C-alpha positions in Angstrom: -5.9 -19.8 -24.0 -5.4 -23.4 -23.1 -3.5 -24.4 -20.0 -2.4 -28.0 -19.8 -1.0 -29.1 -16.5 0.8 -32.4 -16.4 1.5 -34.2 -13.1 5.0 -35.6 -13.2 7.2 -37.8 -10.9 10.1 -35.9 -9.4 10.4 -32.4 -8.3 8.4 -30.6 -11.0 5.1 -30.7 -12.7 4.6 -29.0 -16.1 2.3 -26.4 -17.6 1.9 -26.0 -21.3 0.4 -22.7 -22.4 -1.2 -22.5 -25.8 -2.3 -19.0 -27.0 -4.8 -19.3 -29.8 -2.6 -20.2 -32.9 0.8 -19.7 -31.4 3.5 -22.2 -30.4 3.1 -23.5 -26.9 5.2 -22.3 -24.0 6.3 -24.8 -21.3 6.6 -23.8 -17.6 8.2 -26.1 -15.0 6.2 -26.0 -11.8 8.0 -26.9 -8.6 6.0 -29.4 -6.6 4.8 -28.0 -3.4 2.4 -30.7 -2.0 -0.7 -28.8 -3.1 -1.9 -27.4 -6.5 0.8 -25.9 -8.7 1.2 -22.2 -8.1 0.1 -21.4 -11.6 -3.1 -23.4 -11.1 -3.9 -21.2 -8.1 -3.4 -18.2 -10.5 -5.9 -19.8 -12.8 -8.4 -20.2 -9.9 -8.0 -16.6 -8.8 -7.9 -15.0 -12.2 -10.8 -17.0 -13.6 -13.1 -15.9 -10.8 -12.0 -12.2 -10.6 -12.1 -9.7 -13.4 -8.7 -8.3 -12.3 -5.5 -8.7 -14.4 -2.8 -11.1 -13.3 -0.2 -13.5 -14.7 -2.4 -15.2 -17.2 -3.8 -11.9 -18.5 -0.2 -10.8 -19.1 0.6 -14.0 -20.9 -2.6 -13.9 -22.9 -1.7 -10.4 -24.0 1.7 -11.5 -25.3 4.2 -11.5 -22.5 6.5 -14.5 -22.0 5.3 -17.2 -19.5 8.7 -17.2 -17.9 9.2 -15.6 -14.6 10.0 -12.2 -16.1 6.4 -11.4 -16.9 6.0 -7.9 -15.5 2.8 -6.1 -14.6 1.7 -3.1 -12.8 0.1 -2.6 -9.4 -3.0 -4.6 -10.2 -1.0 -7.6 -11.3 1.2 -7.4 -8.3 -1.9 -7.3 -6.0 -3.3 -10.4 -7.7 0.1 -12.1 -7.1 -0.2 -11.3 -3.4 -3.8 -12.8 -3.4 -2.5 -16.0 -5.1 0.2 -16.2 -2.4 -2.4 -15.8 0.3 -4.5 -18.6 -1.1 -1.4 -20.7 -1.5 -0.5 -20.3 2.2 -4.1 -21.2 3.1 -3.9 -24.4 1.0 -0.7 -25.4 2.9 -2.4 -25.0 6.3 -6.2 -24.7 6.8 -9.1 -22.6 5.8 -9.3 -19.4 7.9 -12.1 -17.0 8.3 -12.6 -14.8 5.2 -11.9 -11.6 7.1 -8.6 -13.1 8.3 -7.6 -14.1 4.7 -8.5 -10.6 3.5 -6.4 -9.1 6.3 -3.4 -11.2 5.4 -3.8 -10.2 1.8 -4.0 -6.5 2.6 -0.9 -6.8 4.9 1.0 -8.5 2.1 0.1 -5.7 -0.3 1.1 -3.1 2.2 4.4 -4.8 2.9 5.3 -4.8 -0.8 4.2 -1.2 -1.2 1.4 -1.5 -3.7 -2.3 -0.9 -3.7 -4.9 -3.4 -2.6 -7.2 -4.7 -5.3 -10.8 -4.8 -4.1 -11.9 -8.4 -3.3 -15.4 -9.1 -1.9 -16.3 -11.9 0.5 -18.3 -13.5 -2.3 -15.1 -13.6 -4.5 -13.2 -15.4 -1.7 -15.9 -18.0 -1.5 -16.0 -18.5 -5.3 -12.2 -18.8 -5.4 -12.2 -21.3 -2.6 -14.9 -23.3 -4.4 -12.8 -23.3 -7.6 -9.7 -24.3 -5.7 -11.6 -27.2 -4.1 -12.7 -28.5 -7.5 -9.2 -28.2 -8.9 -7.7 -29.9 -5.9 -10.0 -32.9 -6.3 -9.3 -33.2 -10.0 -5.5 -32.7 -9.5 -5.3 -35.2 -6.6 -7.0 -37.9 -8.8 -4.4 -37.7 -11.5 -1.7 -40.3 -11.8 1.8 -39.3 -12.9 2.0 -38.2 -16.5 -1.8 -37.5 -16.7 -3.0 -34.1 -17.7 -5.6 -31.6 -16.8 -6.5 -28.9 -19.4 -8.2 -25.7 -18.4 -9.3 -22.8 -20.6 -8.4 -19.3 -19.5 -11.0 -16.9 -20.8 -11.5 -13.9 -18.5 -15.1 -13.6 -19.8 -16.0 -17.0 -18.5 
């Protein structure tokens, strides 16, 4: 599945999702001063073997905000939110990030997906690479990523 992020002027960036031979779906991504939220999903889901938003979309669900998953997908959403919060502030010790993630899962009433310290480091590395590339783009330039859970 191809994910093409376009940096735009204004309040929104864009994500175009192309599943194999299907028509592309467009998602408007509110600007937040860091990577688009869905690019953080890509970083997390491309490192972990757990199912999340892009797995649901790859398997046929709509890319709009009605994509529904189970406990595992919800846990991945909490992890994405935890990394998003870290990107807004500063890198925290890995144990603190995991604790924040676990508290977020507990607060929402679903199980915690196992995440290792090595996973956190790999996701942070991927986020760093993506941040560098995204920051270098001028308005209307694109960045295409391939979502393949086997990568």
